[in-house]
RODO-2510 file (C-alpha; in nm, 4 decimals, decimal comma):
residues 510
     n   res          X          Y          Z
     1     x    -5,9353    11,5702    22,5410
     2     x    -5,9104    11,5948    22,1887
     3     x    -5,6500    11,8157    22,1797
     4     x    -5,4322    11,5576    22,4192
     5     x    -5,4636    11,2537    22,1725
     6     x    -5,4322    11,4904    21,8963
     7     x    -5,1246    11,5550    22,0123
     8     x    -5,0294    11,1791    22,1296
     9     x    -5,1447    11,0187    21,7963
    10     x    -5,0246    11,2236    21,5522
    11     x    -4,6408    11,1890    21,6624
    12     x    -4,7163    10,8204    21,6670
    13     x    -4,8359    10,8053    21,3406
    14     x    -4,5565    10,9998    21,2162
    15     x    -4,3208    10,7707    21,3906
    16     x    -4,4725    10,4675    21,2214
    17     x    -4,4871    10,6187    20,8965
    18     x    -4,1663    10,7513    20,9266
    19     x    -4,0581    10,3968    21,0106
    20     x    -4,2592    10,2437    20,7128
    21     x    -4,1201    10,4192    20,4685
    22     x    -3,7676    10,3922    20,5879
    23     x    -3,7750     9,9721    20,6075
    24     x    -3,9500    10,0186    20,2260
    25     x    -3,6349    10,2483    20,1345
    26     x    -3,4360     9,9998    20,3023
    27     x    -3,6129     9,6935    20,1527
    28     x    -3,5949     9,8752    19,7891
    29     x    -3,1819     9,9140    19,8633
    30     x    -3,1691     9,5559    19,9833
    31     x    -3,3407     9,4066    19,6785
    32     x    -3,1525     9,6676    19,4885
    33     x    -2,7984     9,5218    19,5723
    34     x    -2,9351     9,1576    19,5375
    35     x    -3,0167     9,2373    19,2180
    36     x    -2,6490     9,3670    19,1180
    37     x    -2,4889     9,0717    19,2901
    38     x    -2,6590     8,8334    19,1236
    39     x    -2,6253     9,0191    18,7935
    40     x    -2,2004     8,9784    18,9164
    41     x    -2,2612     8,6506    18,9922
    42     x    -2,4194     8,5701    18,6504
    43     x    -2,1219     8,7283    18,4624
    44     x    -1,8703     8,6150    18,6713
    45     x    -2,0352     8,2552    18,5788
    46     x    -2,0225     8,3262    18,2183
    47     x    -1,6829     8,5056    18,2335
    48     x    -1,5554     8,1902    18,3403
    49     x    -1,7417     7,9526    18,1296
    50     x    -1,6012     8,1581    17,8867
    51     x    -1,2452     8,0952    17,9660
    52     x    -1,3029     7,7347    18,0411
    53     x    -1,4296     7,7234    17,6827
    54     x    -1,1181     7,9304    17,5779
    55     x    -0,8679     7,7145    17,7984
    56     x    -1,0265     7,3340    17,6798
    57     x    -0,9542     7,4893    17,3407
    58     x    -0,5778     7,5789    17,3771
    59     x    -0,5457     7,2597    17,5555
    60     x    -0,7338     7,0818    17,2439
    61     x    -0,4782     7,2905    16,9789
    62     x    -0,1712     7,1910    17,2289
    63     x    -0,2851     6,8651    17,2121
    64     x    -0,3230     6,8546    16,8504
    65     x     0,0295     7,0272    16,7895
    66     x     0,2154     6,7886    17,0047
    67     x     0,0009     6,4577    16,8099
    68     x     0,1152     6,6250    16,5137
    69     x     0,4694     6,7235    16,5918
    70     x     0,5088     6,2872    16,7194
    71     x     0,3208     6,2068    16,4211
    72     x     0,6175     6,4071    16,2012
    73     x     0,8795     6,2870    16,4222
    74     x     0,7774     5,9615    16,3991
    75     x     0,7708     6,0034    15,9845
    76     x     1,1105     6,1456    15,9857
    77     x     1,2487     5,8407    16,2247
    78     x     1,0516     5,5670    16,0022
    79     x     1,2516     5,7274    15,6989
    80     x     1,6091     5,7829    15,8634
    81     x     1,5594     5,3681    15,9157
    82     x     1,4264     5,3136    15,5799
    83     x     1,7283     5,4652    15,4423
    84     x     1,9687     5,2722    15,6631
    85     x     1,7609     4,9672    15,5797
    86     x     1,8478     5,0450    15,2130
    87     x     2,2177     5,1255    15,2868
    88     x     2,2547     4,7931    15,4995
    89     x     2,0711     4,6482    15,1851
    90     x     2,3336     4,7960    14,9307
    91     x     2,6117     4,7345    15,1604
    92     x     2,5463     4,3129    15,1642
    93     x     2,5124     4,3278    14,8122
    94     x     2,7826     4,4586    14,7650
    95     x     2,9838     4,2094    15,0215
    96     x     2,8342     3,9502    14,8118
    97     x     2,9861     4,0543    14,4914
    98     x     3,3545     4,1103    14,6314
    99     x     3,3029     3,8021    14,8127
   100     x     3,2208     3,6298    14,4542
   101     x     3,4435     3,8370    14,2804
   102     x     3,7223     3,7292    14,5847
   103     x     3,6245     3,3304    14,4857
   104     x     3,7339     3,4174    14,1513
   105     x     4,0095     3,4983    14,2173
   106     x     4,0904     3,2435    14,4435
   107     x     3,9877     3,0219    14,1557
   108     x     4,1967     3,1843    13,9177
   109     x     4,5001     3,2203    14,1067
   110     x     4,5306     2,8697    14,2027
   111     x     4,4320     2,8205    13,8633
   112     x     4,7481     2,9878    13,7541
   113     x     4,9361     2,8297    14,0052
   114     x     4,9249     2,5050    13,9010
   115     x     4,9657     2,5982    13,5688
   116     x     5,2946     2,7904    13,7060
   117     x     5,4103     2,4745    13,8643
   118     x     5,3444     2,2757    13,5200
   119     x     5,5054     2,5735    13,3080
   120     x     5,8659     2,5216    13,5849
   121     x     5,8574     2,1470    13,5784
   122     x     5,8472     2,1417    13,1759
   123     x     6,1098     2,4536    13,1886
   124     x     6,3172     2,2275    13,4462
   125     x     6,2868     2,0000    13,1746
   126     x     6,3647     2,2369    12,8832
   127     x     6,6851     2,3648    13,0910
   128     x     6,8220     2,0437    13,1811
   129     x     6,7917     1,9762    12,8268
   130     x     6,9996     2,2641    12,6863
   131     x     7,2088     2,2632    12,9237
   132     x     7,3337     1,8613    12,8146
   133     x     7,3367     2,0430    12,4577
   134     x     7,5312     2,3323    12,5504
   135     x     7,8335     2,1256    12,6943
   136     x     7,8383     1,8725    12,3847
   137     x     7,8676     2,1688    12,1776
   138     x     8,0848     2,4094    12,3807
   139     x     8,3219     2,1193    12,4950
   140     x     8,3198     2,2679    12,8574
   141     x     8,1724     2,1869    13,2002
   142     x     7,9456     2,3319    13,3902
   143     x     8,2151     2,4798    13,6357
   144     x     8,3739     2,5693    13,3745
   145     x     8,1627     2,7608    13,2199
   146     x     8,0579     2,9405    13,5698
   147     x     8,3933     3,0476    13,5942
   148     x     8,3740     3,2593    13,2561
   149     x     8,0799     3,3685    13,3335
   150     x     8,1777     3,4765    13,7067
   151     x     8,5289     3,6250    13,5800
   152     x     8,2591     3,8198    13,2849
   153     x     8,0810     3,9280    13,6026
   154     x     8,3238     4,0393    13,7922
   155     x     8,5023     4,2613    13,6166
   156     x     8,1299     4,4206    13,4879
   157     x     8,0444     4,4496    13,8683
   158     x     8,4034     4,6413    13,9085
   159     x     8,3156     4,8926    13,6491
   160     x     7,9568     4,9208    13,8184
   161     x     8,1042     4,9660    14,1736
   162     x     8,3491     5,2294    14,0635
   163     x     8,0356     5,4352    13,8735
   164     x     7,8426     5,3651    14,1744
   165     x     8,0936     5,5058    14,4031
   166     x     8,1774     5,8065    14,1982
   167     x     7,8002     5,8804    14,1609
   168     x     7,7989     5,8223    14,5898
   169     x     8,1349     6,0540    14,6430
   170     x     7,9650     6,3227    14,4068
   171     x     7,6278     6,3270    14,5632
   172     x     7,7916     6,3343    14,9151
   173     x     8,0503     6,6399    14,7767
   174     x     7,6825     6,8270    14,6880
   175     x     7,5322     6,7275    15,0155
   176     x     7,7691     6,7349    15,2396
   177     x     7,9780     7,0125    15,1486
   178     x     7,7319     7,2459    14,9864
   179     x     7,6474     7,3908    15,3165
   180     x     7,9776     7,4438    15,4518
   181     x     8,0838     7,5993    15,0957
   182     x     7,7989     7,8484    15,1337
   183     x     7,8196     7,8971    15,5117
   184     x     8,2145     7,9893    15,4080
   185     x     8,1709     8,2663    15,0799
   186     x     7,9142     8,3952    15,2581
   187     x     8,1380     8,4992    15,5619
   188     x     8,4074     8,5442    15,3089
   189     x     8,2216     8,7912    15,0771
   190     x     8,0790     8,9871    15,3352
   191     x     8,3885     9,1846    15,4130
   192     x     8,6679     9,3339    15,2712
   193     x     8,9940     9,4372    15,4574
   194     x     9,2312     9,7066    15,2777
   195     x     9,5779     9,6096    15,2451
   196     x     9,8059     9,8189    15,3972
   197     x    10,1928     9,8328    15,3127
   198     x    10,3744     9,5872    15,6079
   199     x    10,6663     9,8210    15,6927
   200     x    10,9073     9,9409    15,9842
   201     x    10,9676    10,2480    15,8978
   202     x    10,7483    10,6080    15,8284
   203     x    10,8678    10,8872    15,6740
   204     x    10,8163    11,2371    15,7573
   205     x    10,8288    11,5036    15,4945
   206     x    11,0225    11,8431    15,5683
   207     x    10,9070    12,1670    15,4645
   208     x    11,3000    12,2399    15,3477
   209     x    11,6525    12,0413    15,3596
   210     x    11,7084    12,3448    15,6136
   211     x    11,4905    12,1207    15,8742
   212     x    11,7414    11,8788    15,9141
   213     x    12,0077    12,0619    16,0323
   214     x    11,7570    12,2003    16,3101
   215     x    11,6424    11,8353    16,3702
   216     x    11,9681    11,7320    16,4496
   217     x    12,0793    12,0066    16,6322
   218     x    12,4321    12,1703    16,7860
   219     x    12,6623    11,8550    16,8204
   220     x    12,2928    11,6361    16,7526
   221     x    12,1592    11,7095    17,0681
   222     x    11,8279    11,7231    16,9692
   223     x    11,7949    11,3860    16,7856
   224     x    11,9754    11,2082    17,0478
   225     x    11,6834    11,3402    17,2960
   226     x    11,4504    11,2550    17,0428
   227     x    11,5570    10,9443    16,9794
   228     x    11,6519    10,8352    17,3399
   229     x    11,2720    10,9324    17,4653
   230     x    11,0486    10,7537    17,1957
   231     x    11,3151    10,4501    17,1377
   232     x    11,3576    10,5012    16,7574
   233     x    11,6092    10,5227    16,5545
   234     x    11,5818    10,8290    16,3092
   235     x    11,7617    10,8596    15,9458
   236     x    11,8895    11,1640    15,8080
   237     x    12,0238    11,1343    15,4973
   238     x    12,0269    11,2331    15,1084
   239     x    11,6878    11,2386    15,0713
   240     x    11,5415    11,5566    14,9553
   241     x    11,2898    11,6690    15,2599
   242     x    11,2250    11,3526    15,3701
   243     x    11,3482    11,2001    15,7090
   244     x    11,2597    10,8095    15,8316
   245     x    11,1861    10,6863    16,1279
   246     x    11,2520    10,3274    16,1710
   247     x    11,1261    10,0970    16,4784
   248     x    11,0101     9,7438    16,4716
   249     x    10,7446     9,8717    16,7580
   250     x    10,5080    10,0243    16,5826
   251     x    10,3591    10,2089    16,8595
   252     x    10,6781    10,4009    16,9448
   253     x    10,7197    10,4495    16,6050
   254     x    10,3920    10,6193    16,5783
   255     x    10,4545    10,8715    16,8419
   256     x    10,7848    10,9469    16,7087
   257     x    10,6659    11,0361    16,3769
   258     x    10,3434    11,2566    16,5514
   259     x    10,6106    11,4272    16,7770
   260     x    10,8116    11,5240    16,4993
   261     x    10,5511    11,6702    16,2842
   262     x    10,4103    11,8462    16,5707
   263     x    10,7688    11,9780    16,6007
   264     x    10,8182    12,0612    16,2777
   265     x    10,5068    12,2897    16,2628
   266     x    10,5603    12,4659    16,6004
   267     x    10,8932    12,5468    16,5184
   268     x    11,0800    12,5616    16,8562
   269     x    11,3191    12,2590    16,7951
   270     x    11,4756    12,1850    17,1114
   271     x    11,5157    11,9039    17,4017
   272     x    11,3086    12,0752    17,6603
   273     x    11,0227    12,1254    17,3822
   274     x    11,0915    11,7915    17,2452
   275     x    11,0260    11,6432    17,5800
   276     x    10,7291    11,7880    17,6027
   277     x    10,5824    11,7347    17,2712
   278     x    10,7029    11,3674    17,3186
   279     x    10,5162    11,3764    17,6368
   280     x    10,2094    11,4896    17,5070
   281     x    10,1937    11,2794    17,2300
   282     x    10,2520    10,9650    17,4739
   283     x     9,9252    11,0420    17,6389
   284     x     9,7581    11,1268    17,3377
   285     x     9,8315    10,7888    17,1507
   286     x     9,7610    10,6344    17,4756
   287     x     9,4141    10,7336    17,4159
   288     x     9,3675    10,6701    17,0958
   289     x     9,4831    10,2935    17,1637
   290     x     9,2228    10,2993    17,4368
   291     x     8,9711    10,4345    17,1813
   292     x     9,0680    10,2111    16,8965
   293     x     9,0171     9,8896    17,1295
   294     x     8,6461    10,0497    17,2732
   295     x     8,5482    10,0811    16,9452
   296     x     8,6558     9,7332    16,7716
   297     x     8,4277     9,5987    17,0992
   298     x     8,1473     9,8424    16,9934
   299     x     8,1610     9,7349    16,6481
   300     x     8,1142     9,3355    16,7307
   301     x     7,8898     9,3599    17,0177
   302     x     8,1763     9,2644    17,2859
   303     x     8,1574     9,3958    17,6613
   304     x     8,3288     9,3385    18,0142
   305     x     8,6461     9,3167    17,9040
   306     x     8,9211     9,4710    18,1237
   307     x     9,0979     9,7636    18,0492
   308     x     9,4290     9,6023    17,9439
   309     x     9,2468     9,4028    17,6961
   310     x     9,1219     9,6566    17,5578
   311     x     9,4873     9,8759    17,5404
   312     x     9,6014     9,5417    17,3788
   313     x     9,3918     9,5226    17,1246
   314     x     9,4109     9,8896    17,0256
   315     x     9,7941     9,8474    17,0299
   316     x     9,6628     9,6056    16,7295
   317     x     9,5262     9,9154    16,5392
   318     x     9,9421    10,0202    16,4543
   319     x    10,0457     9,6793    16,3867
   320     x    10,0635     9,5074    15,9941
   321     x    10,1463     9,1286    15,9097
   322     x    10,1783     9,0835    15,5620
   323     x    10,0023     9,3964    15,5065
   324     x     9,7214     9,3071    15,6823
   325     x     9,6420     9,5649    15,9910
   326     x     9,6180     9,2822    16,2848
   327     x     9,3166     9,5162    16,4549
   328     x     9,1236     9,4903    16,1001
   329     x     9,2197     9,1309    16,0959
   330     x     9,0940     9,0521    16,4362
   331     x     8,7636     9,2432    16,3608
   332     x     8,7192     9,0447    16,1021
   333     x     8,7826     8,7344    16,1980
   334     x     8,5483     8,7866    16,4820
   335     x     8,2748     8,8482    16,1956
   336     x     8,3161     8,5701    16,0047
   337     x     8,3998     8,3422    16,3521
   338     x     8,0478     8,5032    16,4295
   339     x     7,8635     8,4302    16,1140
   340     x     8,0254     8,0803    16,1228
   341     x     7,8566     7,9882    16,4539
   342     x     7,5362     8,1255    16,3951
   343     x     7,4718     7,8766    16,0693
   344     x     7,6449     7,6212    16,2712
   345     x     7,4224     7,6717    16,5985
   346     x     7,7152     7,6942    16,8132
   347     x     7,7856     7,9607    17,1129
   348     x     7,8160     8,3039    16,8653
   349     x     7,8958     8,5563    17,1410
   350     x     8,1824     8,2951    17,2682
   351     x     8,3128     8,2123    16,8978
   352     x     8,3190     8,6253    16,8155
   353     x     8,5102     8,6772    17,1653
   354     x     8,7814     8,4420    17,1244
   355     x     8,8047     8,5713    16,7529
   356     x     8,8515     8,8868    16,8213
   357     x     9,1103     8,8128    17,0954
   358     x     9,3041     8,5250    16,9247
   359     x     9,6132     8,7711    16,8338
   360     x     9,5550     9,0027    17,1164
   361     x     9,9488     8,8716    17,2621
   362     x    10,0659     9,0936    16,9221
   363     x     9,9537     9,3641    17,1039
   364     x    10,1411     9,2694    17,4680
   365     x    10,3998     9,4770    17,6026
   366     x    10,6135     9,1783    17,6979
   367     x    10,9610     9,0746    17,6369
   368     x    10,8973     8,7473    17,6514
   369     x    11,0618     8,4863    17,4313
   370     x    10,7092     8,3150    17,4030
   371     x    10,5189     8,3683    17,0605
   372     x    10,1652     8,5423    17,0338
   373     x     9,9700     8,2384    17,0569
   374     x    10,1010     8,1943    17,3900
   375     x    10,1001     8,5354    17,5345
   376     x     9,7824     8,6007    17,4108
   377     x     9,6733     8,2420    17,5986
   378     x     9,8430     8,4160    17,8917
   379     x     9,6819     8,7366    17,8874
   380     x     9,3240     8,5494    17,8544
   381     x     9,4068     8,3005    18,1367
   382     x     9,4858     8,6101    18,3659
   383     x     9,1433     8,7937    18,2452
   384     x     8,9405     8,5185    18,3818
   385     x     8,8249     8,4485    18,0483
   386     x     8,6191     8,1044    17,9540
   387     x     8,8356     7,7829    17,9242
   388     x     8,6815     7,7753    17,5326
   389     x     8,8755     8,1346    17,4324
   390     x     9,1214     8,0363    17,6441
   391     x     9,2518     7,7462    17,4204
   392     x     9,0881     7,9231    17,1060
   393     x     9,3670     8,2039    17,1589
   394     x     9,6520     7,9383    17,1933
   395     x     9,5728     7,7040    16,9403
   396     x     9,4583     7,9085    16,6464
   397     x     9,8246     7,8163    16,4978
   398     x     9,7860     7,4503    16,5893
   399     x    10,0344     7,5228    16,8847
   400     x     9,8166     7,3127    17,1096
   401     x     9,5372     7,0739    17,0214
   402     x     9,1681     7,2542    16,9961
   403     x     8,9313     7,1222    17,2759
   404     x     8,6351     7,2622    17,1213
   405     x     8,4346     7,3477    16,8031
   406     x     8,4601     7,7364    16,8899
   407     x     8,8243     7,6814    16,8703
   408     x     8,7962     7,4998    16,5066
   409     x     8,5893     7,8283    16,4100
   410     x     8,8280     8,0576    16,4933
   411     x     9,1129     7,8447    16,2954
   412     x     8,8625     7,8373    16,0248
   413     x     8,7727     8,2404    16,0444
   414     x     9,1773     8,2979    16,0747
   415     x     9,2380     8,1038    15,7716
   416     x     8,9930     8,2951    15,5763
   417     x     9,0620     8,6492    15,6859
   418     x     9,4615     8,5616    15,6110
   419     x     9,4475     8,3486    15,2751
   420     x     9,1339     8,5140    15,0985
   421     x     9,2191     8,6644    14,7591
   422     x     9,3675     9,0512    14,8802
   423     x     9,3163     8,9847    15,2301
   424     x     9,7743     8,9990    15,2595
   425     x     9,9944     9,1279    14,9888
   426     x    10,1465     8,9753    14,7914
   427     x    10,3983     9,1063    14,4730
   428     x    10,2995     9,0310    14,1338
   429     x    10,5356     8,8412    14,0002
   430     x    10,5383     8,5694    14,2680
   431     x    10,1470     8,5807    14,2257
   432     x    10,1556     8,4799    13,7995
   433     x    10,4432     8,2748    13,8620
   434     x    10,2213     8,0594    14,0632
   435     x     9,9310     8,0605    13,8474
   436     x    10,1791     7,9485    13,5599
   437     x    10,3020     7,6868    13,7725
   438     x     9,9582     7,5738    13,8682
   439     x     9,8210     7,5644    13,4838
   440     x    10,1712     7,3969    13,3632
   441     x    10,1239     7,0882    13,6083
   442     x     9,7677     7,0350    13,4961
   443     x     9,9060     7,0605    13,1236
   444     x    10,1527     6,7976    13,1634
   445     x     9,8985     6,5344    13,2378
   446     x     9,8225     6,3309    12,9582
   447     x     9,4598     6,4320    12,7829
   448     x     9,4313     6,7533    12,9360
   449     x     9,3717     7,0169    12,6616
   450     x     9,3655     7,3477    12,8306
   451     x     9,3873     7,4780    13,2119
   452     x     9,2688     7,7700    13,3464
   453     x     9,3976     7,8962    13,7121
   454     x     9,0482     8,1076    13,8473
   455     x     8,9159     8,2912    14,1460
   456     x     9,3041     8,3991    14,1991
   457     x     9,4414     8,0326    14,2004
   458     x     9,2001     7,9429    14,4136
   459     x     9,0342     7,6865    14,1448
   460     x     9,1835     7,5620    13,8643
   461     x     8,9796     7,3966    13,5779
   462     x     9,1020     7,1769    13,3347
   463     x     8,9070     7,1001    13,0421
   464     x     9,0143     6,7244    12,8991
   465     x     8,9535     6,5382    12,5562
   466     x     8,6464     6,3412    12,5564
   467     x     8,7682     6,1064    12,3260
   468     x     9,1115     5,9538    12,5575
   469     x     8,9976     6,0493    12,9011
   470     x     8,6308     5,8782    12,9934
   471     x     8,4347     5,9458    13,2970
   472     x     8,5907     5,6982    13,5617
   473     x     8,9930     5,7923    13,4254
   474     x     8,8601     6,2113    13,4993
   475     x     8,8088     6,1372    13,8553
   476     x     9,1544     5,9688    13,8602
   477     x     9,3141     6,2254    13,7012
   478     x     9,1508     6,5000    13,9134
   479     x     9,3106     6,3607    14,2389
   480     x     9,6265     6,2702    14,0649
   481     x     9,6581     6,6478    13,9724
   482     x     9,5270     6,7486    14,3518
   483     x     9,8368     6,5273    14,4658
   484     x    10,0927     6,7024    14,2022
   485     x    10,0083     7,0404    14,3229
   486     x    10,0034     6,9049    14,6887
   487     x    10,3457     6,8083    14,6542
   488     x    10,4977     7,0447    14,3977
   489     x    10,3567     7,3809    14,5208
   490     x    10,3171     7,6094    14,8615
   491     x    10,0135     7,8092    14,8857
   492     x     9,7860     7,9371    15,1307
   493     x     9,4248     7,7412    15,1852
   494     x     9,3168     7,4971    14,9237
   495     x     9,2866     7,5210    14,5705
   496     x     8,9935     7,3262    14,3440
   497     x     9,0396     7,1145    14,0765
   498     x     8,7722     7,1078    13,8446
   499     x     8,7755     6,8536    13,5855
   500     x     8,5497     6,9206    13,2633
   501     x     8,4974     6,6669    12,9942
   502     x     8,1813     6,7300    12,7092
   503     x     8,0911     6,5836    12,3801
   504     x     8,0348     6,8374    12,1322
   505     x     7,8086     6,7362    11,8349
   506     x     7,7927     7,0430    11,5811
   507     x     7,5514     6,9576    11,2397
   508     x     7,4599     7,2430    11,0275
   509     x     7,0929     7,2795    10,7962
   510     x     7,1877     7,4256    10,4369
***
């Protein structure tokens, strides 16, 4: 039985003890967790209190900073207002001072006005008294004295008016013509054209006189064949080792000259060979004509022109006028017209094109009785050129009236190229005689001491006697000499007459 009790009680006691132990352990663990939670809670409370204090401190510092900033801004605004107040006060004081000064000035002005009124009254009385006294002394009435004074004033006014007119004319010449002179002189000085002989014959040098017989041929068949094919006259005379080719057409004359030179070099001179050489030379000259036309178009920068016009321009290469190559002249006129148009602000390309084509009628293969300007105008019209170009070509010698400024520029450029010194051939005797006539006309006037023709006769400088000719008389003298030159002489372009009057006083220090 005790065994049974032991077996029952002991397990129960073990279970009770184990449960007690487990309960105690759990209670211990719970107590430890509660303590940890309490510590965490206390730590959180402390940390929150610290954060709260920190936030409060930062808020107080921010409030203090903002208060200080507000106070600083307030002080600055107060100082600015004080400065404005001082400025306003200063301005008010200044205005008050100026107002006081103005009042004083107005008062002084009023006093001066009263004084002037009183003085004018006194002067009127004095003037009346003097007038009566003058009438008594001079024995003249007021109207008679006025007439004398007006006559004197009229003479003085005429003199002053003439001096003023001279001054105005001089100023106008300096201002209005200065630009034109600069443009024209610049255009002239940019170019220089060589002078060639204006001839209608060409000379071919022969290696010996025996060659003349071979050129003539049996019964003259060689020379007749050459003359028939080229349309020239071949003159074979007693001139040693030379043959002269004469023809008014420069292209035919050039074909004949080149053909004869080739035949002489080749040595085979007979009708068949002459025909062959002339045909080949004609083609070469035709090609050269076209190349010369293209070359001048390239030089002046003109394009879009018909082949007929190019050939007509190229033919001008073999033509001369008063010693001046016509193609070179046309090129020069185009460049000058372009320069003038650029300076004046007009259509530069149109002016250059019209100037280049102005003598194209001279290169036309035509037997018309019209002059070269009319022929050129018809050619330009057929080529579909601008109406202004057509007018410029037809009016460059005033055959028709110019209708646009480009036409006038072509006339000016043509005159510059043709009339400038050295452009065209002139005999030395005629040149010297013209200069002597210029100087002789000037020295024939009273008061002229010396006269000098300069700038190749383009300017006449005259030195007058300053004791016998005054400034006003110099003006009239220049006009009289210019009119005398216009009446008595023939010359290209125009001649500038310059009167020089000066007073020289010389003393010597010893």
